[in-house]
C-alpha positions in Angstrom: -108.0 61.7 -137.1 -108.1 60.3 -133.6 -109.9 57.1 -132.6 -110.2 57.8 -128.9 -112.2 55.3 -126.8 -112.8 54.6 -123.1 -110.0 52.8 -121.2 -110.1 49.1 -122.0 -110.7 46.5 -119.4 -107.7 44.5 -120.5 -104.4 46.4 -121.0 -100.7 45.3 -121.5 -100.0 45.1 -117.7 -102.9 42.6 -117.4 -101.4 40.5 -120.1 -98.0 40.6 -118.5 -99.5 39.5 -115.2 -100.8 36.3 -116.9 -97.2 34.9 -117.0 -97.3 31.3 -115.9 -101.0 31.1 -115.4 -103.9 30.1 -117.7 -102.5 30.1 -121.3 -103.2 33.2 -123.3 -105.4 32.7 -126.3 -104.5 34.9 -129.3 -105.9 34.9 -132.9 -105.5 37.3 -135.7 -108.4 39.5 -136.9 -108.7 41.9 -139.7 -112.4 42.8 -139.9 -115.1 43.8 -137.4 -117.2 40.6 -137.8 -114.2 38.3 -137.2 -113.0 40.5 -134.3 -116.4 40.1 -132.7 -116.0 36.3 -132.9 -112.5 36.4 -131.6 -113.5 38.8 -128.8 -115.9 36.2 -127.4 -113.2 33.6 -126.8 -109.7 35.2 -126.9 -107.5 37.4 -124.7 -105.8 39.2 -127.6 -106.9 40.1 -131.1 -103.8 40.5 -133.2 -104.1 42.8 -136.3 -101.3 41.1 -138.0 -99.5 42.3 -141.1 -100.4 38.8 -142.4 -103.5 40.7 -143.6 -101.5 41.4 -146.8 -101.2 37.8 -147.6 -104.6 36.6 -146.2 -106.9 39.4 -147.6 -104.9 41.2 -150.2 -103.2 38.4 -152.1 -99.6 39.5 -151.4 -96.9 36.9 -151.5 -95.3 38.3 -148.3 -95.9 40.9 -145.7 -93.4 43.3 -147.1 -95.9 45.3 -149.2 -98.2 46.1 -146.2 -98.6 49.8 -145.5 -99.4 52.0 -142.5 -102.7 52.9 -144.2 -103.7 49.3 -144.4 -102.8 48.6 -140.8 -104.8 51.6 -139.7 -107.8 50.6 -141.8 -107.9 47.1 -140.5 -106.9 48.2 -137.0 -109.9 50.5 -136.7 -112.2 47.7 -137.9 -110.9 45.2 -135.2 -111.0 47.7 -132.4 -114.6 48.3 -133.2 -115.3 44.6 -132.8 -113.5 44.1 -129.5 -115.1 44.6 -126.1 -113.0 42.2 -124.0 -110.0 41.0 -126.1 -107.1 43.4 -126.3 -106.3 44.6 -129.8 -102.6 44.7 -130.8 -101.5 46.1 -134.1 -98.4 45.0 -136.1 -96.1 47.8 -137.2 -95.5 47.1 -141.0 -92.2 46.7 -142.7 -90.4 50.0 -143.1 -92.3 51.8 -140.4 -89.8 51.4 -137.5 -86.5 49.9 -138.7 -84.9 53.3 -139.5 -84.6 54.2 -135.8 -86.4 54.9 -132.5 -87.8 58.3 -133.6 -89.4 56.9 -136.8 -90.8 54.0 -134.8 -92.3 56.3 -132.2 -94.0 58.5 -134.9 -95.6 55.5 -136.6 -96.5 53.7 -133.4 -98.1 56.8 -132.0 -100.1 57.2 -135.2 -101.3 53.5 -135.1 -102.5 53.9 -131.6 -104.1 57.3 -132.0 -105.9 56.6 -135.2 -107.2 53.1 -134.2 -107.7 53.2 -130.5 -105.5 50.1 -130.0 -103.5 50.0 -126.7 -100.4 48.3 -128.0 -98.3 47.6 -131.1 -96.1 44.6 -132.2 -92.8 44.8 -133.9 -90.3 42.2 -135.2 -86.7 41.8 -134.1 -84.6 40.9 -131.1 -81.3 42.4 -129.8 -81.0 44.9 -132.7 -84.5 46.2 -131.9 -84.0 46.5 -128.1 -83.1 50.2 -128.2 -86.2 51.0 -130.3 -88.5 48.9 -127.9 -87.1 50.8 -124.9 -87.6 54.1 -126.6 -91.2 53.3 -127.3 -92.0 51.9 -123.9 -90.4 55.0 -122.2 -92.8 57.2 -124.2 -96.0 55.3 -123.4 -96.1 52.8 -126.2 -96.6 49.2 -125.0 -94.8 46.8 -127.2 -95.3 43.1 -128.0 -92.0 41.8 -129.4 -91.6 39.1 -132.1 -88.5 36.9 -132.5 -87.5 33.6 -134.1 -88.9 33.5 -137.6 -89.7 37.1 -138.4 -91.6 37.2 -141.7 -90.6 40.8 -142.5 -87.0 39.5 -142.7 -87.8 36.5 -144.9 -85.4 37.5 -147.6 -82.5 37.8 -145.1 -83.4 34.5 -143.4 -83.7 32.7 -146.7 -87.3 31.6 -146.4 -89.9 30.6 -143.9 -87.7 28.1 -142.1 -87.3 27.0 -138.5 -85.0 29.3 -136.5 -83.0 28.4 -133.5 -81.6 25.0 -134.1 -78.1 24.0 -132.9 -75.8 27.1 -133.3 -78.7 29.5 -133.7 -80.3 28.7 -130.3 -78.2 31.1 -128.2 -78.9 34.0 -130.5 -82.7 33.4 -130.2 -82.3 33.2 -126.4 -80.3 36.5 -126.4 -83.0 38.1 -128.5 -85.6 37.0 -126.0 -83.7 38.4 -123.0 -83.0 41.6 -124.9 -86.6 42.4 -125.7 -87.6 41.6 -122.1 -85.0 43.9 -120.7 -86.1 46.6 -123.1 -89.6 46.6 -121.7 -91.7 44.5 -124.0 -94.8 43.2 -122.2 -94.8 39.9 -124.1 -93.0 38.2 -126.9 -94.1 36.1 -129.9 -91.9 33.1 -130.6 -92.4 32.0 -134.2 -91.3 28.7 -135.7 -88.6 27.8 -133.2 -87.8 24.3 -131.7 -90.2 23.4 -128.8 -87.3 22.7 -126.4 -85.8 26.1 -127.0 -89.2 27.8 -126.6 -89.6 26.0 -123.3 -86.2 27.2 -122.1 -87.0 30.8 -123.1 -90.4 30.7 -121.4 -88.8 29.5 -118.2 -86.1 32.2 -118.4 -88.4 35.2 -119.0 -90.7 37.1 -116.6 -92.9 38.2 -119.5 -95.4 35.9 -121.3 -94.3 34.0 -124.4 -96.8 33.5 -127.2 -96.0 30.6 -129.5 -96.8 30.0 -133.2 -95.0 26.9 -134.3 -93.1 26.8 -131.0 -94.7 24.0 -129.1 -97.0 23.7 -126.0 -94.7 25.1 -123.3 -95.2 28.8 -124.1 -97.5 31.0 -122.0 -99.9 31.3 -124.9 -100.6 30.5 -128.5 -101.5 32.5 -131.6 -102.7 31.4 -135.1 -103.8 33.2 -138.2 -107.6 32.9 -137.9 -108.1 32.0 -141.6 -105.6 29.2 -141.3 -107.3 27.6 -138.3 -110.7 28.0 -139.9 -109.5 26.2 -143.0 -110.3 29.1 -145.3 -107.4 28.0 -147.6 -107.8 24.7 -149.3 -104.1 24.2 -150.3 -101.8 26.2 -148.0 -101.3 24.4 -144.6 -98.2 25.1 -142.5 -97.1 22.2 -140.2 -97.8 24.2 -137.1 -101.5 25.0 -138.0 -104.3 22.8 -136.7 -107.5 23.2 -138.6 -110.5 23.5 -136.3 -112.9 23.8 -139.3 -112.9 23.4 -143.0 -114.7 26.6 -144.0 -112.9 26.8 -147.3 -114.5 23.6 -148.5 -117.9 24.6 -147.2 -117.7 28.0 -148.9 -116.7 26.3 -152.2 -119.7 24.0 -151.9 -122.0 26.9 -151.1 -120.8 29.1 -154.0 -121.1 26.2 -156.4 -124.7 25.6 -155.3 -125.5 29.3 -155.7 -123.9 29.4 -159.2 -125.9 26.3 -160.3 -129.2 27.7 -159.0 -128.6 31.1 -160.7 -127.8 29.4 -164.1 -130.9 27.1 -163.8 -133.1 30.1 -162.7 -133.9 28.2 -159.5 -132.7 31.3 -157.6 -134.3 33.7 -156.9 -137.6 31.8 -156.2 -140.9 33.5 -155.3 -139.7 33.3 -151.6 -136.9 35.7 -152.5 -138.8 38.1 -154.8 -141.3 40.9 -154.5 -144.7 41.0 -156.1 -145.9 43.9 -158.3 -149.0 44.3 -156.1 -149.1 44.5 -152.3 -150.9 41.5 -150.8 -154.3 42.4 -149.3 -154.4 43.3 -145.7 -156.2 40.9 -143.4 -159.4 41.9 -141.5 -158.9 44.1 -138.5 -159.4 42.4 -135.2 
């Protein structure tokens, strides 16, 4: 199945050209209604593999499948008229080698209509990124804390302090040279993120990487406060929808149990009301 669509008004070269100008605004989206909201205000709608944890109750992103990314990718593409959708390649869909990565990236793009994919990894993924770009697949890279490698990294920790800094810098330079049109910097020290941003000619998009990046991304459910307990240090809550939703559901439950809902205003009579006189 192909999800072909007209050429989008914003494409990867337009994002790349934003280097050093007005910061890029990026939020995740997993459904059409949220995509429409994101579309009104953001430059990129990222269909993140975080969908596994946010919507499917997984404890990590490792269980996310291609089928899940295609399903949510289609939904987001339908909701975006201005913002550019980018879809994460899930764990196990590209690590085997460039040929595997191309097959799955091509499938993601053709079956969703998205113009770009994102994959995790630095120097060791440079060959794969170059292979994809040379074959018409725009790639957003992702370095620093890479959640798909959480077991190797030893948890969701800050990456790039002291002796690790040069490796992260090398990763950034490698993905740029390979042809990535932008790179996500996740959970790295702000000073290092600033140096990387100054060293690259492609935009950096930070998440837990300080204010000196060329743009910022957050998980939309985090910044809307949909989770009442989980709150990473780098997330600022711009609303408390989790608390509001809890109050609304509690009020609904109370009215159902007391039979206050549905009232006559929300019910249908057995007999149609008489029609008024014709004018």
